[in-house]
C-alpha positions in Angstrom: -6.9 -19.7 -53.0 -8.4 -16.9 -50.8 -9.0 -19.0 -47.6 -5.3 -20.0 -47.7 -4.2 -16.4 -48.0 -6.4 -15.4 -45.2 -4.9 -18.1 -42.9 -1.3 -17.2 -43.9 -2.0 -13.5 -43.2 -3.4 -14.4 -39.7 -0.4 -16.6 -38.9 2.0 -13.7 -39.7 0.3 -11.3 -37.3 1.2 -11.1 -33.6 -0.5 -13.8 -31.5 -2.8 -11.5 -29.6 -4.2 -10.0 -32.8 -4.5 -13.4 -34.5 -6.5 -14.8 -31.5 -8.8 -11.7 -31.5 -9.4 -12.0 -35.2 -10.3 -15.7 -35.1 -12.6 -15.1 -32.2 -14.3 -12.2 -34.0 -14.8 -14.4 -37.1 -16.2 -17.2 -34.9 -18.6 -14.9 -33.1 -19.4 -12.3 -35.7 -22.8 -13.8 -36.4 -25.7 -11.6 -35.3 -27.9 -12.2 -32.4 -31.2 -10.4 -33.1 -29.3 -8.1 -35.4 -26.3 -7.3 -33.2 -22.7 -8.3 -33.7 -20.5 -9.7 -31.0 -19.3 -6.9 -28.7 -15.7 -5.6 -28.8 -13.8 -3.9 -26.0 -12.0 -0.9 -27.5 -10.1 -0.3 -24.2 -8.3 -3.7 -24.7 -7.4 -3.5 -28.3 -10.9 -4.3 -29.6 -10.9 -7.9 -28.4 -14.3 -9.7 -28.6 -15.8 -10.1 -25.2 -19.1 -10.7 -23.4 -18.0 -8.5 -20.5 -20.1 -5.4 -21.4 -23.3 -7.5 -21.6 -22.5 -9.3 -18.3 -21.8 -6.0 -16.5 -25.5 -5.2 -17.0 -27.1 -8.4 -16.0 -25.0 -10.5 -13.5 -26.2 -8.5 -10.5 -29.7 -9.7 -11.4 -28.8 -13.4 -11.0 -28.8 -14.7 -7.4 -27.9 -17.7 -5.4 -30.7 -19.5 -3.6 -30.3 -21.7 -0.5 -33.1 -23.7 1.0 -33.5 -25.7 4.1 -36.1 -28.4 4.7 -36.9 -30.4 7.8 -37.5 -34.1 7.0 -38.4 -37.0 9.2 -35.9 -39.8 9.4 -36.9 -43.3 10.5 -35.2 -44.7 13.6 -32.3 -47.0 13.1 -33.6 -50.5 12.4 -31.2 -51.9 15.0 -33.3 -50.3 17.7 -36.1 -52.8 16.9 -33.8 -55.6 17.8 -34.6 -57.1 21.2 -31.0 -56.9 22.4 -30.8 -53.2 21.6 -34.3 -52.6 23.0 -33.2 -54.1 26.3 -30.3 -51.7 26.7 -31.5 -48.6 24.9 -35.2 -48.7 25.1 -37.6 -48.0 22.2 -37.4 -44.9 20.1 -41.1 -44.3 19.4 -40.9 -41.1 17.3 -39.1 -40.4 14.0 -36.1 -38.2 14.1 -36.0 -34.8 12.4 -33.1 -33.7 10.2 -32.5 -30.5 8.3 -31.7 -30.9 4.6 -30.1 -28.0 2.7 -29.8 -27.4 -1.1 -28.6 -24.7 -3.4 -29.8 -23.3 -6.7 -30.1 -20.1 -8.7 -32.7 -17.4 -9.4 -33.2 -14.3 -11.5 -34.5 -10.9 -10.4 -37.0 -9.8 -13.0 -38.8 -7.0 -11.2 -36.5 -4.8 -9.0 -39.3 -2.5 -7.8 -41.4 -5.4 -6.4 -38.5 -7.7 -5.5 -39.7 -10.6 -7.7 -37.3 -13.5 -8.3 -37.9 -16.3 -10.7 -36.5 -19.8 -10.1 -37.4 -23.5 -10.6 -40.1 -25.3 -8.6 -37.7 -28.1 -7.9 -35.2 -25.7 -6.3 -37.7 -24.6 -3.6 -39.9 -27.7 -3.4 -41.0 -28.4 0.2 -38.5 -25.7 1.5 -39.2 -24.4 5.0 -36.8 -21.5 4.6 -35.5 -19.8 1.4 -32.5 -17.5 1.5 -31.4 -15.4 -1.5 -27.8 -14.1 -1.7 -27.1 -11.2 -4.1 -23.9 -10.5 -6.0 -23.0 -7.9 -3.4 -23.1 -10.7 -0.8 -26.3 -9.4 0.9 -28.4 -12.3 2.2 -32.2 -11.8 2.2 -35.1 -14.0 3.3 -37.5 -14.8 0.5 -41.2 -15.3 0.6 -42.8 -17.8 -1.8 -45.4 -16.0 -3.9 -46.4 -19.2 -5.8 -45.1 -22.2 -7.7 -46.2 -24.3 -10.6 -44.9 -27.9 -10.7 -46.1 -28.6 -14.2 -43.8 -26.0 -15.8 -41.1 -26.1 -13.0 -41.5 -22.4 -12.3 -41.6 -20.7 -8.9 -41.8 -17.0 -8.0 -40.2 -15.5 -4.9 -40.3 -12.1 -3.4 -37.4 -10.3 -1.5 -37.1 -6.8 0.0 -36.8 -4.5 -3.0 -34.1 -2.0 -2.0 -31.0 -1.7 -4.3 -31.9 -4.6 -6.7 -30.9 -5.0 -10.4 -33.3 -6.8 -12.7 -32.6 -8.8 -15.8 -34.8 -7.4 -18.6 -37.2 -9.8 -20.2 -36.7 -10.8 -23.8 -38.9 -13.1 -25.9 -38.4 -16.7 -26.8 -40.6 -16.4 -29.9 -37.8 -14.8 -31.9 -35.1 -17.3 -30.7 -33.5 -19.3 -33.5 -31.3 -22.4 -33.5 -27.7 -21.1 -33.7 -28.3 -17.9 -31.6 -25.5 -17.3 -29.1 -26.6 -17.6 -25.5 -25.1 -17.2 -22.0 -26.0 -19.2 -18.9 -25.5 -17.6 -15.5 -26.0 -19.5 -12.3 -24.5 -21.1 -9.2 -23.2 -24.6 -10.3 -22.4 -27.0 -7.5 -22.8 -24.1 -5.0 -19.3 -22.6 -5.9 -20.7 -19.2 -6.7 -21.9 -17.2 -9.7 -20.5 -18.7 -12.9 -21.0 -17.7 -16.6 -20.9 -20.1 -19.5 -21.6 -19.6 -23.2 -22.8 -21.6 -26.2 -25.6 -21.6 -28.8 -29.2 -22.6 -29.0 -29.0 -26.2 -30.1 -32.7 -26.9 -30.6 -36.2 -25.5 -29.9 -39.5 -27.0 -28.7 -37.9 -30.0 -27.0 -40.4 -32.2 -25.3 -41.2 -35.8 -24.4 -38.4 -35.8 -21.8 -40.7 -36.7 -18.9 -39.2 -33.9 -16.9 -42.4 -31.9 -16.3 -46.0 -31.8 -17.5 -45.6 -28.8 -19.9 -42.4 -29.3 -21.9 -41.3 -26.8 -24.6 -37.7 -26.4 -23.7 -34.9 -24.4 -25.3 -31.9 -26.8 -25.7 -28.4 -25.3 -25.4 -24.8 -26.5 -25.2 -23.9 -23.7 -22.8 -22.7 -25.6 -19.8 -25.4 -26.1 -17.2 -24.7 -28.2 -14.1 -26.4 -29.0 -10.8 -27.0 -25.7 -9.0 -27.6 -23.8 -12.3 -31.3 -24.7 -11.9 -33.3 -21.5 -11.8 -30.6 -19.4 -13.3 -30.7 -17.2 -16.4 -30.3 -18.0 -20.0 -29.7 -14.7 -21.8 -29.1 -13.6 -25.4 -26.5 -11.2 -26.8 -28.9 -8.3 -26.1 -28.6 -9.1 -22.4 -32.2 -10.1 -22.3 -33.7 -13.1 -20.5 -34.9 -15.8 -22.9 -35.1 -18.8 -20.5 -34.8 -20.2 -17.0 -32.2 -23.1 -16.8 -34.0 -26.2 -15.5 -32.4 -29.5 -16.5 -29.6 -31.5 -18.1 -29.1 -34.8 -19.7 -25.9 -36.4 -18.5 -25.0 -40.0 -17.8 -22.8 -39.0 -14.8 -25.0 -36.1 -13.5 -22.7 -33.5 -15.0 -22.8 -31.4 -18.2 -22.2 -33.1 -21.5 -23.5 -30.3 -23.7 -27.2 -31.0 -23.5 -29.0 -28.6 -21.2 -32.6 -27.3 -21.2 -34.3 -24.0 -20.2 -38.0 -23.1 -19.8 -38.7 -20.5 -22.5 -39.3 -17.0 -21.1 -42.7 -16.6 -22.8 -44.0 -19.6 -20.9 -42.3 -18.3 -17.7 -44.0 -14.9 -18.0 -47.4 -16.5 -18.5 -46.9 -18.5 -15.3 -45.5 -15.6 -13.4 -48.5 -13.4 -14.3 -50.9 -15.9 -12.9 -48.8 -16.6 -9.7 -48.8 -12.8 -9.0 -52.6 -12.6 -9.6 -53.8 -15.8 -8.1 -50.9 -17.4 -6.2 -51.3 -20.4 -8.5 -51.8 -21.3 -12.1 -55.4 -21.7 -13.0 -54.8 -23.9 -16.0 -57.2 -23.9 -18.9 -58.4 -26.7 -21.2 -59.5 -26.9 -24.8 -62.1 -29.7 -24.3 -60.8 -31.8 -27.2 -58.4 -34.7 -27.8 -55.6 -33.9 -30.2 -53.1 -35.6 -32.4 -50.2 -34.3 -34.5 -50.9 -33.2 -38.0 -48.8 -35.7 -40.0 -47.0 -34.5 -43.1 -49.0 -36.9 -45.3 -52.2 -35.5 -44.0 -51.0 -32.0 -44.5 -50.2 -32.8 -48.1 -53.7 -34.4 -48.6 -55.3 -31.2 -47.3 -53.4 -29.2 -49.9 -50.9 -27.5 -47.5 -47.5 -29.3 -47.9 -45.2 -28.5 -45.0 -48.0 -27.3 -42.7 -47.8 -28.1 -39.0 -50.5 -28.3 -36.4 -52.9 -30.5 -34.4 -55.8 -32.6 -35.5 -58.9 -32.8 -33.4 -59.7 -36.4 -32.8 -62.6 -36.1 -30.3 -64.8 -33.3 -29.0 -65.6 -33.3 -25.3 -69.4 -32.8 -24.8 -70.1 -29.5 -23.2 -66.5 -28.3 -23.4 -65.0 -25.1 -24.8 -64.2 -26.7 -28.2 -67.8 -27.7 -28.7 -69.0 -24.2 -27.8 -66.6 -22.7 -30.3 -67.9 -24.9 -33.1 -64.9 -27.1 -33.5 -65.4 -30.5 -35.1 -63.6 -33.8 -35.0 -61.2 -33.9 -38.0 -60.4 -30.2 -37.8 -56.7 -29.4 -38.2 -55.7 -26.4 -36.0 -52.7 -24.6 -37.5 -52.9 -21.2 -35.9 -53.3 -20.0 -32.3 -53.7 -16.2 -31.7 -52.0 -15.5 -35.1 -49.0 -17.8 -34.5 -48.3 -21.2 -36.1 -49.0 -24.3 -34.1 -46.1 -26.8 -34.3 -47.8 -30.0 -33.0 -50.5 -31.2 -30.6 -48.2 -30.7 -27.5 -47.5 -27.2 -28.6 -51.2 -26.4 -28.7 -51.9 -28.0 -25.3 -49.1 -26.0 -23.8 -50.4 -22.7 -25.1 -54.0 -23.4 -24.0 -52.8 -24.6 -20.6 -51.1 -21.2 -20.0 -54.0 -19.0 -21.0 -55.9 -17.7 -17.9 -59.3 -19.3 -17.6 -62.1 -17.1 -19.1 -59.9 -15.4 -21.7 -60.7 -15.7 -25.4 -58.3 -17.0 -28.0 -58.3 -17.2 -31.8 -57.9 -20.5 -33.7 -57.4 -21.0 -37.4 -57.1 -24.2 -39.4 -58.3 -26.5 -42.1 -61.8 -28.1 -42.5 -63.3 -30.0 -45.4 -60.8 -28.7 -47.9 -61.1 -25.1 -46.8 -60.0 -22.8 -44.0 -61.8 -21.9 -40.9 -61.5 -19.4 -38.0 -62.9 -19.9 -34.5 -63.0 -17.9 -31.3 -62.7 -20.0 -28.1 -63.2 -19.1 -24.5 -60.7 -21.0 -22.3 -62.5 -23.3 -19.8 -61.1 -24.4 -16.4 -59.2 -27.6 -16.3 -61.1 -29.5 -13.6 -59.3 -32.8 -14.1 -57.6 -33.9 -10.9 -54.0 -35.0 -11.5 -51.1 -35.9 -9.3 -47.4 -36.1 -10.2 -45.9 -39.4 -9.6 -42.9 -38.1 -7.6 -45.4 -36.9 -5.0 -46.8 -40.4 -4.6 -43.7 -42.5 -4.7 -40.1 -42.0 -5.9 -40.5 -44.9 -8.3 -43.3 -43.1 -10.2 -41.2 -39.9 -10.9 -42.1 -38.6 -14.4 -45.6 -40.0 -14.4 -48.8 -38.0 -14.2 -51.7 -39.8 -12.5 -55.3 -38.9 -13.2 -58.8 -40.4 -13.6 -59.4 -42.1 -16.9 -61.8 -40.2 -19.1 -65.2 -42.2 -19.2 -65.0 -42.1 -23.0 -61.6 -43.8 -23.1 -61.7 -47.4 -24.3 -59.6 -48.6 -21.4 -62.1 -47.2 -18.8 -63.2 -50.0 -16.6 -60.6 -52.5 -17.9 -58.2 -54.3 -15.6 
């Protein structure tokens, strides 16, 4: 049949041409409408080199140093040692160093994006460019809930990676991860988008990750995930691996979320997170069918907070919110993420289903005044937990 003839033809060609042909077939699929690039100067072989030539100078290495206090050796509390060595009253100080990656996104202003966990508690942050220049960085602001931080370095002679959009990313798109794994220097890996909208991983408070099988390892954190247009679509942030190394399951913060955080960090030095003023649950498939919209996704309002933004907008318990600013809502977590990244005081458009019909509402985002702490800041054993006061309306309030 035809496939067998195609294989036989390839096997009769010189090895170099056969490899190029098979690679072209493997990577011919479009990424946002563009085919895999070829290099005419080397016989038309498929290669990512032309794309990387434009962007790798915008991905940097980040080194941090942090001074930590170390408890005295317990032996010094022993009476025998105290007799000969005295008592060490003060804790010792030790410098801890770590490495990660970052992405220059604004060459004129010297803005560099990275992960919060890369620069967390750092006393000194140093950025090394591809041309080996080492520059001291200033922390503009950081947001632990999304694991995003913004640095600023002197702006002379920088190359920025252009922003793309994560809204158009599809499962199966080819992607490239660029970073500094294990501190060995800039490294490029490739793969595809394996999944979208990943959450529930207990990595950070706002989870809407792009999952990829492009190799991401320790040190890649804060690096770039780009598409075949050479545009930034995510910031590499985490992996799942039983040994701490890559097993093909890596995650990136989508660039649309990153840009929303960056805008607030530039404007306020922090993220002033908004709230809807309502409790939400996922719109179940059975409920969507009952409402006459099979296959619809969204979030169902289960409770309206008195005096909140949702009440002011006329939302009711039982409303199914399926649209946010003209875009579909996937689930309750998706809606919470979007609301939490809208600056306080801005107006958003909601659409959905109510009493067998459709409704539209305009809502002004209110400030999230709920005090919350992340467990890792309280004790290592609480990593992944978010601690906050229980809502007075919650049934477990006051219980022990």
